[in-house]
N, C-alpha and C positions, 0 to 999 in steps of 0.2 A: 504494500500500500504506500502511496506517495505521501511524504510528509507535507502537511499544510503549513503555509507561511502566513505571517501576520498580514501580509499584503493581499492575501486572498480576501475577496469581498465578504464572504460568509464569516471567516475567522475575524476579520477586522470589526464587523458589526457585533459579533458575539463578545469580543473582548472589550471594545470601547463604547459600544452603543447601549449598554445595559445600565439602568439606573443605579444598580448596586456597585457599578464600576466607575462611577463619576469621578472619583479621585484619580484614577488611572488616566482617564481622558483629560482631566485638568492638567496633570503633569505633562502629558504629551503636547497639549496646546501651548502651555507655558514655555516649553522647550522650543517650540516652533516660532511663536510670535514674540518671544523674549519679553513678555509682560506678565505681571502677576494677575491672576484671576481670583477674585474674592469668593465667588460663588458660581457653580455650574449646575445646570439642570438639563438632563437629557430628556428630550421629548419622546414620548412613547410612539406617537404616530409620525412617521417620517415621510408619509405620502402627501403629495400635493393634489388637492382636489381639482377636478376638471371644471372649468367654467363654462365650456361648451361641449356638446357631445363629440365633436370632431377633434377636440384638443387631445394632445398627448398626455398620458398619465405620467407624473413625475414621482419617482421614489428616491429619496435621499439616502445615502449611506447612514449618516447620523445628523440629526438636527438637535441643536442645543441652545440654551439661553445662558449667556454669561452676565454676571453681575446684575441680574434682574432686568436687563433691557437690551442686550446685544444678542441678536439672533445670528447663529452661525450654521452654515451648511458645511459639513466635513465629508469630503469625498476621498476615497482611496483610488488612485490611478496608478497602475503599474506600467501601462503602455500608453504612449502619447497618441491619442486618437485625432489630434489636430482640431479639436472642437471645444476646447476649454472655455473660450470666450462665449461662444453660443450657448453652451450648457450653463455657464454661470449666469448669463443674462436670463435664460429660461427659468432657472430656479429663483433668481432674485425677483423676477416679475411675478412669480407665484407666491413667494413668501411675504414680501413687503406689503402689498395691498391688504392681505389678511391680517398682518400684524397691526397695521394702521387702524383697521376696523375694530380689532379686539381692544386696542388701547384707547379708542374713542377720541 
């Protein structure tokens, strides 16, 4: 059987995307962004709802809220698909409007 690596989508989500592993995700993000995170909360539902029937369904690897107000989408990419800008804009366009409505 092949050894699974942390860069495998399934393993990455199981390791860093669980609420009981928030401290592990916090340590990873602090190492990447080189800033202290006071609080992190992993969102259970990382799917982005469709606004129209024809829209593509978006499923994030991990969605979390930092310090009570910063929403982050954490994606594990092993191979460059040459679409990071498009994917980021797609996810941003789905996350931000819902966040604005929820915050009122």
